[in-house]
C-alpha positions in Angstrom: 30.3 26.6 104.8 27.4 24.7 103.3 26.3 27.9 101.6 29.7 28.4 99.9 29.8 24.8 98.6 26.4 25.3 97.1 27.4 28.6 95.5 30.5 27.2 93.8 28.9 24.1 92.4 27.0 24.1 89.1 23.3 24.4 89.1 21.3 21.3 88.6 20.8 20.4 84.9 23.6 22.6 83.6 26.7 21.0 81.9 30.1 22.3 81.1 31.2 22.7 77.4 33.2 19.7 76.3 36.8 20.4 75.0 35.9 18.6 71.7 33.6 21.4 70.9 36.6 23.6 70.2 37.7 21.6 67.2 35.3 23.2 64.9 36.4 26.7 66.1 40.2 26.2 66.1 40.8 23.9 63.2 41.7 25.6 59.9 39.9 24.9 56.6 42.7 22.9 55.0 44.9 20.8 57.3 47.7 20.9 54.7 48.2 24.6 55.7 50.4 23.3 58.5 53.4 23.5 56.1 53.1 27.2 56.3 53.0 27.4 60.1 56.4 27.9 61.7 56.9 26.7 65.3 56.0 30.1 66.8 52.6 30.1 65.0 51.9 26.5 66.2 52.8 27.4 69.8 50.7 30.6 69.5 47.8 28.6 68.2 47.9 26.3 71.2 48.2 29.3 73.6 45.2 30.9 71.8 43.2 27.7 72.4 44.2 27.6 76.1 43.2 31.3 76.5 39.9 30.6 74.8 39.2 27.6 77.0 40.0 29.8 80.0 37.5 32.5 78.9 34.8 29.9 78.1 35.4 28.4 81.6 34.9 31.8 83.2 31.8 32.5 81.1 30.4 29.2 82.1 30.9 30.0 85.8 29.2 33.4 85.2 26.2 31.8 83.6 25.8 28.8 85.9 26.5 30.2 89.4 25.2 33.0 91.6 27.0 36.1 90.8 26.9 37.9 94.2 25.4 37.6 97.7 24.5 40.7 99.7 23.6 41.3 103.4 22.7 44.6 105.2 25.6 46.3 106.9 24.4 46.1 110.5 27.3 48.0 111.9 27.1 51.8 111.8 29.4 54.5 112.9 28.2 56.4 116.1 29.0 59.6 114.4 26.1 58.9 112.1 27.8 57.4 109.1 27.7 53.9 107.8 30.8 51.8 108.2 32.2 50.2 105.0 32.8 46.4 104.7 36.5 46.4 104.9 36.5 44.9 108.4 35.0 41.8 106.9 38.2 41.0 105.0 40.1 40.6 108.3 37.3 39.0 110.4 36.9 35.3 110.9 34.6 33.6 108.4 32.4 32.4 111.4 30.9 35.9 111.5 28.6 34.8 108.7 27.3 31.9 110.7 26.9 33.3 114.2 25.5 36.5 115.8 27.9 39.3 116.8 27.4 40.2 120.4 30.6 41.8 121.6 31.5 45.5 121.6 33.8 46.3 118.7 35.0 49.8 119.9 34.2 52.8 121.9 32.1 54.4 119.1 30.5 51.3 117.7 27.5 49.5 119.0 25.5 46.6 117.8 22.4 47.3 115.7 19.2 46.1 117.2 17.9 42.7 116.1 19.5 39.7 114.3 16.7 39.4 111.7 16.7 41.7 108.7 13.1 41.6 107.8 13.8 41.3 104.1 12.0 38.8 101.8 13.6 36.8 99.0 12.6 39.3 96.3 14.2 42.1 98.1 17.4 40.0 98.4 17.3 39.2 94.7 16.8 42.9 93.9 19.7 43.9 96.1 21.9 41.2 94.6 21.3 42.3 91.1 21.4 46.0 91.9 24.7 45.7 93.8 26.2 43.5 91.1 25.6 46.1 88.5 26.5 49.1 90.6 29.2 48.0 93.1 31.2 45.3 91.3 34.0 46.7 89.0 33.3 46.2 85.3 36.6 44.3 84.8 35.6 41.8 87.4 32.2 41.3 85.8 33.3 41.1 82.1 36.8 39.5 82.5 35.8 36.1 81.0 34.0 37.7 78.1 37.1 39.9 77.4 39.2 36.8 77.4 37.0 35.1 74.9 36.8 38.1 72.7 40.6 38.7 72.7 41.3 35.0 72.2 39.0 35.0 69.2 40.7 38.1 67.8 44.1 36.4 68.2 42.9 33.3 66.5 41.2 35.2 63.6 44.4 37.4 63.2 46.5 34.2 63.1 44.5 32.6 60.3 43.2 35.7 58.5 45.5 35.4 55.5 44.3 31.8 55.0 40.8 33.1 54.6 41.3 36.5 52.8 40.2 36.2 49.2 43.3 37.9 47.8 45.6 35.4 49.5 43.7 32.2 50.2 43.7 31.1 46.6 47.4 31.6 46.3 48.1 29.7 49.5 45.8 26.9 48.7 47.3 26.5 45.2 50.9 26.6 46.6 50.2 24.0 49.2 48.6 21.7 46.6 51.5 22.1 44.2 54.1 21.7 47.0 52.5 18.5 48.1 52.4 17.1 44.6 56.0 18.1 44.0 57.0 16.4 47.2 55.2 13.1 46.3 56.0 13.1 42.6 58.1 10.1 41.4 59.9 12.4 39.0 61.4 14.3 41.9 63.2 11.3 43.1 64.2 10.2 39.6 65.6 13.6 38.7 67.7 13.9 41.8 69.0 10.3 41.4 70.0 10.9 37.8 72.0 14.0 38.6 73.6 12.1 41.5 74.6 9.3 39.1 76.1 11.7 36.6 78.1 13.4 39.3 79.3 10.1 40.6 80.4 9.1 37.1 82.3 12.4 36.7 84.1 11.8 40.0 84.9 8.2 38.9 86.4 9.4 35.6 88.6 11.9 37.4 89.7 9.3 39.8 90.5 6.9 37.0 92.6 9.5 35.2 94.5 10.3 38.4 95.0 6.6 39.0 96.3 6.1 35.5 98.7 9.0 35.8 100.2 7.7 39.1 100.3 4.0 38.2 103.5 2.4 37.0 104.0 1.6 33.3 104.2 -2.1 34.0 100.8 -2.1 35.6 99.0 -0.3 32.8 97.5 -3.4 31.3 96.1 -4.5 34.6 94.7 -1.1 35.3 93.0 -0.8 31.9 91.3 -4.1 32.4 90.2 -3.1 35.9 88.8 0.2 34.6 87.0 -1.5 31.7 85.4 -4.0 34.1 84.4 -1.2 36.4 82.9 0.8 33.6 81.0 -2.2 32.4 79.6 -3.0 35.8 78.8 0.7 36.4 77.0 0.8 33.1 75.0 -2.3 33.8 74.1 -1.1 37.3 73.0 2.3 35.9 71.0 0.5 33.2 69.2 -1.7 35.7 68.5 1.3 38.0 67.2 3.3 35.1 65.0 0.5 34.0 63.7 0.1 37.5 63.0 3.8 37.9 61.3 4.3 34.6 58.1 6.4 34.9 55.0 5.1 33.3 53.1 7.3 30.8 50.6 8.5 33.3 53.2 9.6 35.8 55.1 11.3 33.1 52.1 13.3 32.0 51.3 14.2 35.6 54.8 15.5 36.1 54.6 17.4 32.8 51.4 19.1 34.0 53.0 19.9 37.3 55.9 21.7 35.6 53.3 23.9 33.8 51.4 24.6 37.0 54.7 25.6 38.8 55.6 27.9 35.9 52.3 29.7 35.9 52.1 29.9 39.7 55.6 31.4 39.8 54.7 34.0 37.2 51.5 34.9 39.1 52.9 35.0 42.6 56.2 36.7 41.9 54.5 39.8 40.7 53.5 41.1 44.2 54.1 40.8 47.9 50.5 40.7 49.1 51.1 37.5 51.2 54.1 39.0 52.9 52.2 42.2 53.7 49.2 40.4 55.1 51.4 38.2 57.3 53.2 41.3 58.6 49.9 43.1 59.2 48.3 40.3 61.2 51.5 39.8 63.2 51.6 43.6 64.0 48.0 43.5 65.0 48.7 40.7 67.4 51.6 42.6 69.0 49.4 45.6 69.4 46.7 43.5 71.0 49.3 42.0 73.3 50.5 45.4 74.5 46.9 46.7 75.0 45.8 43.6 77.0 48.9 43.6 79.1 48.6 47.3 80.1 45.0 47.4 81.0 44.9 43.9 82.6 47.8 44.7 84.9 46.1 47.9 85.9 42.6 46.5 86.5 43.2 43.1 88.0 43.4 44.5 91.6 39.9 45.8 91.2 38.6 42.3 91.3 37.6 42.2 95.1 35.8 39.5 97.1 33.8 41.9 99.4 32.4 45.1 98.1 30.3 47.9 99.7 27.0 48.6 98.1 24.8 51.7 98.8 21.1 51.0 98.2 18.3 53.6 98.5 16.9 53.0 102.1 13.3 53.5 101.1 13.4 50.2 99.3 14.8 47.9 101.9 15.2 49.9 105.1 19.0 49.6 104.9 21.3 52.1 103.1 24.4 49.9 103.0 25.0 46.3 102.1 28.1 44.2 102.2 28.3 41.9 99.2 30.4 38.8 98.6 31.5 38.5 95.0 31.7 34.7 94.8 34.0 34.3 91.8 36.4 37.2 92.6 39.1 35.0 94.1 39.0 32.6 91.1 38.8 35.3 88.5 41.8 37.1 90.0 43.9 34.0 89.7 42.6 33.3 86.2 43.4 36.9 85.3 47.1 36.6 86.4 47.3 33.3 84.6 45.8 35.0 81.5 48.3 37.8 81.7 51.1 35.2 81.7 49.7 33.4 78.6 49.3 36.7 76.8 52.8 37.6 77.7 54.2 34.4 76.2 51.9 34.9 73.2 53.2 38.5 72.8 56.8 37.4 73.0 56.2 34.9 70.2 54.6 37.6 68.0 57.6 39.9 68.7 60.0 37.2 67.7 57.9 36.7 64.5 58.2 40.4 63.7 62.0 40.2 64.3 62.1 37.2 61.9 60.1 39.1 59.3 62.2 42.2 59.3 65.6 40.8 60.2 65.8 38.3 57.3 65.4 39.1 53.5 62.2 37.1 53.2 61.3 38.6 49.7 64.3 36.7 48.2 64.9 33.0 48.2 68.2 31.5 47.0 68.5 27.9 46.0 72.3 28.0 46.1 72.4 25.3 48.8 70.0 23.1 46.9 72.0 23.6 43.7 75.2 22.5 45.4 73.5 19.5 47.1 71.5 18.2 44.2 73.8 19.2 41.3 70.9 20.8 39.4 72.6 24.1 38.6 69.9 25.9 36.7 67.4 26.2 39.5 66.5 30.0 39.6 66.2 32.1 42.7 62.7 33.5 43.4 61.4 36.6 45.0 58.4 38.4 46.6 55.5 36.2 47.7 56.9 33.0 46.1 60.1 33.5 48.2 58.1 34.2 51.4 56.1 31.0 51.0 59.3 28.9 50.6 60.8 30.5 53.7 57.7 29.6 55.7 57.8 26.0 54.4 61.5 25.8 55.4 60.5 26.4 59.0 58.2 23.4 58.8 60.6 21.1 56.8 63.4 22.2 54.4 63.0 19.1 52.4 59.8 20.5 50.8 61.7 23.3 49.1 64.5 21.0 48.0 62.0 18.7 46.2 60.0 21.7 44.9 63.1 23.1 43.4 63.3 20.2 40.9 60.2 21.6 39.2 61.8 25.0 38.7 64.7 23.6 36.7 64.5 23.8 32.9 67.0 21.0 32.6 64.8 18.8 34.7 61.8 19.7 32.6 63.7 19.0 29.4 64.7 15.5 30.8 61.0 14.8 31.6 59.9 16.1 28.2 62.5 13.8 26.6 61.3 10.8 28.6 57.7 11.4 27.6 58.7 11.8 24.0 60.5 8.5 24.1 57.4 6.8 25.5 55.2 8.4 22.8 57.4 8.1 19.7 58.7 4.6 19.5 61.1 3.5 16.8 58.3 1.6 15.0 56.1 4.6 15.0 58.8 6.8 13.5 59.7 4.2 10.8 56.1 4.4 9.6 56.6 8.1 8.8 59.5 7.6 6.5 59.0 9.1 3.0 61.1 10.0 -0.1 61.7 13.8 -0.4 62.3 15.8 -3.6 66.0 14.8 -3.6 65.0 11.1 -3.5 66.4 10.8 0.0 64.7 8.7 2.7 63.3 11.4 4.9 61.9 11.4 8.5 59.7 14.5 9.0 58.8 15.5 12.5 56.4 18.4 13.1 55.5 20.5 16.1 56.9 18.2 18.8 58.2 19.5 22.2 61.6 18.0 21.5 63.6 15.4 19.6 62.9 11.8 20.6 66.0 9.7 21.4 64.4 6.9 19.4 65.1 8.8 16.2 68.7 7.7 16.4 67.7 4.1 16.4 66.6 4.3 12.7 70.0 4.0 11.0 68.5 4.0 7.5 67.4 7.7 7.7 69.1 9.9 5.0 67.3 13.1 5.7 66.0 14.4 9.1 63.4 17.2 8.8 62.4 19.0 12.0 59.7 21.7 11.8 58.5 24.0 14.5 60.2 22.0 17.2 61.6 23.9 20.1 64.6 23.0 22.4 66.3 20.7 19.9 69.5 19.2 21.2 71.3 16.8 18.9 73.2 14.2 21.0 76.3 12.3 20.2 74.1 9.3 19.3 73.5 11.0 15.9 76.6 9.0 14.8 74.3 5.9 14.7 72.6 7.4 11.7 75.2 6.2 9.3 73.2 7.1 6.2 72.3 10.6 7.3 73.3 13.2 4.7 70.7 16.0 5.1 69.2 17.9 8.0 66.2 20.3 7.6 65.5 22.7 10.5 62.5 24.9 9.9 62.0 27.3 12.8 63.6 24.7 15.1 66.7 26.2 16.8 69.1 23.3 17.5 72.1 22.8 19.7 74.7 20.2 19.1 76.6 18.2 21.6 80.3 18.1 21.0 80.3 14.5 19.8 77.4 15.3 17.4 79.2 18.3 16.0 82.3 16.2 15.3 80.2 13.7 13.5 78.2 16.1 11.4 81.3 18.2 10.6 82.6 15.2 8.7 79.4 13.6 7.3 76.6 16.2 6.7 76.2 17.1 3.0 73.0 19.2 3.0 71.7 21.7 5.5 68.4 23.6 5.2 67.6 26.3 7.8 64.4 28.3 8.3 64.6 31.0 10.9 63.0 34.4 11.9 66.1 36.5 12.7 69.9 36.4 12.5 70.2 35.4 16.1 68.6 32.1 15.3 71.3 31.1 12.8 73.4 28.5 14.7 77.1 29.1 14.9 77.9 25.5 14.4 76.7 25.9 10.8 80.0 27.7 9.9 82.1 24.7 11.0 80.6 22.0 8.7 83.6 21.2 6.6 81.9 18.6 4.4 78.8 20.6 3.7 78.0 20.8 0.0 74.6 22.5 0.0 73.4 25.3 2.3 69.8 26.6 2.1 68.9 29.6 4.3 65.4 31.0 4.6 64.8 34.0 7.0 65.9 37.5 7.8 69.7 37.8 8.0 69.4 41.4 9.4 67.1 43.1 11.9 66.4 46.0 9.4 66.4 46.0 5.7 68.9 48.9 5.6 71.5 46.9 7.5 74.0 44.5 6.0 73.1 40.8 6.2 74.6 39.2 9.3 76.2 36.2 7.7 79.6 35.2 9.3 82.6 34.0 7.4 82.0 30.8 5.3 85.7 30.1 4.8 85.5 26.8 6.8 82.8 25.5 4.3 85.5 24.2 2.0 83.2 21.9 0.1 80.2 24.2 -0.4 78.8 24.0 -3.9 75.2 25.2 -3.6 74.0 28.2 -1.6 70.3 29.3 -1.4 69.3 32.6 0.3 65.6 33.4 0.9 66.5 36.4 3.1 65.2 39.7 1.7 68.6 41.1 1.0 69.6 44.6 -0.1 73.0 43.4 -1.2 74.8 40.2 -1.7 76.5 39.2 1.5 80.3 39.8 1.3 81.0 36.6 3.1 80.0 34.7 0.0 83.4 35.6 -1.4 84.9 33.2 1.1 83.6 30.3 -0.9 84.1 31.9 -4.3 86.6 29.3 -5.4 84.2 26.3 -5.0 80.7 27.8 -5.1 78.9 26.6 -8.3 75.2 27.5 -7.8 73.8 30.6 -6.1 70.0 31.1 -5.6 68.7 34.4 -4.2 65.0 34.6 -3.5 64.3 38.1 -2.3 60.4 38.1 -2.2 60.2 41.5 -3.9 62.8 43.4 -1.9 65.1 45.3 -4.2 68.6 44.0 -4.4 70.8 47.1 -4.8 74.4 45.9 -4.5 75.8 43.1 -6.7 79.6 43.7 -6.5 80.2 40.4 -4.7 78.9 38.5 -7.7 81.9 39.4 -9.8 84.2 37.4 -7.5 82.2 34.2 -7.9 84.3 33.2 -10.9 83.4 29.6 -10.8 79.7 30.1 -10.6 77.8 27.9 -13.1 74.2 28.7 -12.0 72.7 32.0 -10.8 69.1 32.7 -9.8 67.9 36.1 -8.7 64.2 35.8 -8.0 62.0 38.7 -6.8 64.9 41.0 -6.5 63.2 44.1 -8.0 65.7 44.2 -11.0 64.9 46.6 -13.8 67.9 45.6 -15.8 70.2 42.6 -16.0 73.0 43.3 -13.4 76.3 44.1 -15.1 78.1 41.9 -12.6 76.6 38.9 -14.3 78.4 39.5 -17.5 81.8 38.8 -15.9 80.8 35.3 -14.9 82.5 33.5 -17.8 81.7 30.0 -16.6 78.0 30.8 -16.1 75.7 28.1 -17.6 72.3 29.0 -16.1 70.7 32.4 -15.4 67.3 32.8 -13.9 65.8 36.3 -13.4 62.2 35.5 -12.8 59.7 37.7 -10.9 61.6 40.9 -11.4 60.7 44.3 -13.0 62.5 43.8 -16.3 60.9 45.8 -19.2 63.8 45.5 -21.7 66.7 43.2 -22.1 68.9 45.3 -24.4 71.9 44.3 -22.2 71.4 40.7 -23.3 74.2 41.3 -25.9 76.7 41.4 -23.0 75.7 37.9 -22.1 77.7 36.7 -25.1 80.7 36.9 -22.8 79.2 34.0 -20.9 80.3 31.6 -23.5 78.8 28.6 -21.7 75.4 30.0 -21.0 72.9 27.4 -22.0 69.8 28.3 -19.9 68.2 31.7 -19.8 65.0 32.2 -17.9 63.4 35.7 -18.0 59.9 34.6 -17.1 57.4 36.6 -15.0 58.6 40.0 -16.0 57.3 42.9 -18.0 59.4 42.5 -21.2 57.7 43.8 -24.3 60.2 43.0 -27.0 63.2 40.8 -27.5 66.3 42.4 -29.1 67.6 40.9 -32.3 71.1 40.4 -30.9 69.8 37.6 -28.8 71.1 35.5 -31.7 74.6 36.1 -30.3 73.8 33.6 -27.6 74.8 30.7 -29.8 75.1 28.1 -26.9 71.6 28.8 -25.7 69.6 25.6 -25.2 66.8 26.7 -22.9 65.0 30.1 -23.2 62.0 30.9 -21.0 60.2 34.1 -21.9 56.8 33.2 -20.5 54.6 35.5 -18.5 55.7 38.7 -20.2 54.2 41.2 -22.6 55.9 40.3 -25.8 54.0 41.0 -29.0 56.4 39.8 -31.6 59.5 37.7 -32.0 62.5 38.8 -33.9 63.5 36.4 -36.7 67.1 36.4 -35.3 65.9 34.5 -32.3 65.7 31.4 -34.5 69.4 31.6 -35.2 70.0 30.2 -31.7 70.1 26.9 -33.4 70.9 24.9 -30.3 67.6 25.7 -28.6 65.8 22.7 -27.2 63.4 24.3 -24.9 61.5 27.5 -25.9 58.7 28.8 -23.7 56.7 31.8 -25.0 53.4 31.1 -23.2 51.3 33.9 -21.5 52.4 36.7 -23.8 50.7 38.7 -26.5 52.1 37.1 -29.7 50.0 37.4 -32.8 52.3 35.3 -35.0 55.4 33.3 -35.1 58.3 34.0 -37.5 58.7 31.6 -40.4 62.3 31.2 -39.5 61.3 29.0 -36.6 61.8 26.1 -38.8 65.6 26.6 -38.4 65.4 25.3 -34.8 66.0 21.7 -35.7 67.0 20.8 -32.2 63.8 22.1 -30.7 62.1 19.5 -28.4 59.8 21.7 -26.3 57.7 24.6 -27.6 55.0 26.4 -25.7 53.1 29.3 -27.2 49.9 28.8 -25.1 47.9 31.7 -23.9 48.7 34.1 -26.7 46.8 35.5 -29.6 47.9 33.3 -32.5 45.5 32.7 -35.3 47.7 30.5 -37.5 50.9 28.7 -37.4 53.7 28.9 -40.0 54.1 25.8 -42.0 57.9 25.8 -41.2 57.1 25.0 -37.6 56.3 21.4 -38.6 59.9 21.1 -40.0 61.2 20.9 -36.4 61.1 17.1 -36.4 62.6 16.6 -33.0 59.6 18.3 -31.2 58.3 16.2 -28.4 56.0 18.7 -26.7 53.9 21.3 -28.6 51.7 23.5 -26.5 49.3 25.6 -28.5 46.4 25.9 -26.1 44.3 29.0 -25.5 44.9 30.8 -28.7 42.7 31.6 -31.7 43.9 28.9 -34.1 41.1 27.7 -36.4 42.9 24.8 -38.2 45.9 22.6 -37.7 48.1 21.9 -40.7 48.3 18.3 -42.0 52.1 18.6 -41.9 51.8 18.0 -38.2 52.3 14.4 -39.2 56.0 15.2 -39.8 56.5 15.4 -36.0 57.3 11.8 -35.6 58.7 12.2 -32.0 55.8 14.2 -30.7 54.5 12.8 -27.4 52.2 15.6 -26.2 50.0 18.0 -28.2 47.9 20.7 -26.4 45.2 22.4 -28.5 42.5 23.1 -26.0 41.1 26.6 -26.0 41.3 27.3 -29.7 38.7 27.5 -32.5 39.4 24.1 -34.0 36.4 22.2 -35.6 38.4 19.1 -36.6 41.7 17.4 -36.3 43.8 16.3 -39.2 44.0 12.5 -39.8 47.7 12.9 -40.3 48.0 12.8 -36.4 48.2 9.1 -36.9 51.7 9.6 -38.5 53.0 11.0 -35.2 54.2 7.6 -34.1 54.9 8.5 -30.5 51.7 10.4 -29.9 49.0 8.6 -28.0 45.4 9.7 -28.2 45.3 10.5 -24.5 48.2 12.9 -24.9 46.2 15.1 -27.3 44.6 17.8 -25.2 41.5 19.2 -27.0 37.9 19.9 -26.2 35.6 17.1 -25.4 34.3 15.3 -28.5 36.8 16.7 -30.9 38.8 13.5 -31.0 35.6 11.6 -31.9 35.7 13.3 -35.3 38.9 11.5 -36.2 38.5 8.5 -38.5 38.0 5.3 -36.5 41.2 3.6 -37.7 43.2 6.7 -36.7 41.7 6.6 -33.2 42.5 2.9 -32.9 46.0 3.3 -34.0 46.6 6.1 -31.5 44.9 4.3 -28.7 47.0 1.2 -28.9 50.4 2.7 -29.0 
């Protein structure tokens, strides 16, 4: 017995492996990955650790204790064969300590001698020889197999945490999930929705209570409701103040929204994570089946006593009986190991059942939407859905708080909160300016939204929003009592019902810039008090299609309409406002306007501007506008204006602008336009003027600049009402003396011609305030300029040094006016 105690004890100087050494092997790289480990993975991990410790324990025994002890088989069969060692399994253990002297059977006799005559080296040789030849391989390598299989199980369980294609996604998801869980915005968003839902329920309750209450108790109930509303508002205000996010937290939440959006786009594209998890689980099931089958079959081969045949020429004995010291322990460990593997395999099978029985590639937030009241949380799919299903197995609260950062409504609220922090009322007031219409304007450019602080500046008359997305105008716009104009340039806007009611009654001017007809807001057509509407953008997806402009019949006060829309025809819906529309401006940017029939029905039109419409002639529809006072046809392709005679039917026409065309001559019957006060023929190719032009005796403004005129008719002196005359950038060499009979001239532009001298009669122009002569061939200026009593020396535009040639007294008089 002393020998056995020695064999089972560790050798001197050898220590067992401490359990703490397994931490570095079994712990994952990131402890936060635990949120992706369901209960069966956690239990499987502990089973794997237990199996690994069992294997390491077996390996330690293999390395630290004698493997086998062999003695010669001294009992032989009388028939000449050696007897095996099976009898030792039934004999008393004392046979190893005392000599055998009794007869065992009729054919068995005791071998001569009790000493074997073998030295220690022969015993060591026999022990090693028999260990390699007689002991079954499963009994020898069982602990190593346990270690190898346990390591494979552990690697298979955590492989998707290490695989390059999945580890980055998992790590990023875990980081984002933790930040979403801890973010102060999550709590605030959920609490705000809860408060809104509570208020809605209170309103419903109050209505029901008011309906059921008696008429004599109405006053008491109203006072009760008012007090409850006030207390509820005060409580909400105090809670909101207490839960305000600071600027840093708001920016962190904003960045978190962006990370969640990018992560969702990236992960929802594929199902690699799901595939890797299924693959590693299937591998573990396969390993479980393999280990179970061969272990059950091979465990009985672990025997305590084995028969070993050794060549007799080495030791003198041909048979040895060997005692495998660890067989009894290994057989028990093997059965225990099979039980562990069985439990491990059942967990893996359950995991496969969970993977294939449930739709893990789809994740619905329906329950979260009902619980939190955030109704726009989208459902997700593929790997994103799978990760959320795994986190639910750990704690369903993670996905609920994570869902807040999938909501666009929640993101808009956060954006609004950050905007209000950044754009205070004082900062906005510093941006107030006067626009072209002399209105006090607040311009906002390229913001992520509309700050609520805008509605604290009651003096704003014009609100200009440019390149601002997700604009929602709240009911608090009614606080802007002076607001008359809204400018939305590529800033699609939505109106709350209260805001729409206010703007419908108060908004006077609306300017919209958009890219397509789908961006034209429908609320535009309901603004009953609107007086000016300016639209800039494509009203149809294709040029060949009719413009998509809905009925304007509700715009009962519309007076001015501007269309910068590349139209092929005048929108028929303009007829809806024909009775009140007074000014129509069409800027077509070179697109040819082909159909003008709708213009005939605009009977009250007083001003018409058709710019860049590709016109080659004056549209006949214009001639039926009897109340027309202003006509502007600039930047077209007019080469002749013979139809100008028909404009005499427009008895009130006072302004005619035909500038920036290709007109080469002016017809004589232009004189029929007796009421004409402003005529702009600049930027054409006119070479001469008909004398009959000067019979438009009411002309006050005549612009003939940038043409090819070589002379002016002497009849120009008839234009006694003329106040502005520009013939700059022509080819004039001289001026008719009659020109200086136009004594009401205030501006005379003669620059960039070939004039060599200026008549002394220029002194007759007593009301002249500006004289442009630069770019001519003048060598001197007449001293009679001093007689132009309203002309200052600084208003005489000539080459440098030319005014120095004037007499000193003339210069002094003109300087001190």
